[in-house]
N, C-alpha and C positions, 0 to 999 in steps of 0.2 A: 504494500500500500504506500503510495507516495504521500509525503508530508506537504501540506499546503499551508503556507504562512498566513497568519491572520492579518498581517500588514502587507499590503500590496505596494511594491516599489513603483515610484513614478517613472514614466517614460517622457523624455524630453524630445520634442519634435522641432527640428530646424527646417523651415521651408525657405528655399532659396531660388532665385531666378537663374536657371542654367544658361539662358541666352546672354545674361549679363556677365557670365563667367565667375559666379560667386560660389561654386562648389568648393574650391580650396579654402575659402574663408569659413564656410559652414563646417567643413571637415576639421579645420583647426579648432574651432569652438567645441565641436563634438569631442575631439581628443582631450582638450582641457577639462571638459566636464567629466568624462569617463575616468580621467586620472584623479581628479579631485574627489569625485563621489563614487569611488570603486565599490563600496558596500551599500550605498544608499539609493542608487538609481537602478531601474530595471532595464535601461538602455537609452540610446540616443538614436532617433530616426532622422535620416537626411531625406527630405522630401522635395523633389523638383516641383517648383510652382508652375501653375498654368497661367498665372497672371504676371506679366512682365514687370520687372523692378521689385518684386516682392522679396522680403527677407524678414521673417518673423521667427520668434522663439516661443514655444509653448511648453508648459509643464502639466502633464496629465490633462491635456485639452484646454488648459487655461492660458491664454496668450499673455506673455509677460513683457515682450518687446516687439515693436513693429518699426522697421526702418523708416517707412513713409511718415508715420505719426511723429516719430522723434526727429526726423530730418537728418539722420546720421546712422552709422553702424554702431553696434554696441561695443563697449570695451569689455575685454575678457573678465576683468574683475567685477564689473557691473553684472554681467550675465551669471557669474558664479553666485553672487549675492542674491539675485532674483530667484535662481533655481533653489538655492539653499533655503530661502525664506518659505518656500512651498514644500519642498521635498523632505527637508530635515532641519527645521528651524533651530534646533539646539546645537548644531554642528558649528564649531569654530573654523573660520577660514584663515586663521593666522594673519599674515601680513595683508591679505586681501580684505580683511575687515576694517583696516584703518582707512580713514577718509583721504 
């Protein structure tokens, strides 16, 4: 019998515009998240967007960053904080927690 955890780990989705060439940026952010949250995340999904210019980050279906809304790309530190706040709010990010 398989053990099923009572606490489901969050999955982060990074939706990026492939026509804009943003796959590498999305992959870098995914790598940073998977390294920082090795035990806390259920995975990171890289999703090619059907809408040109799109770059969003969602945690468990909840959008936490939208490039168009913010008018810029996210900083790695910022994304780690946003993901942490939803997926594992008690986790310390060390130097990434400093302003």
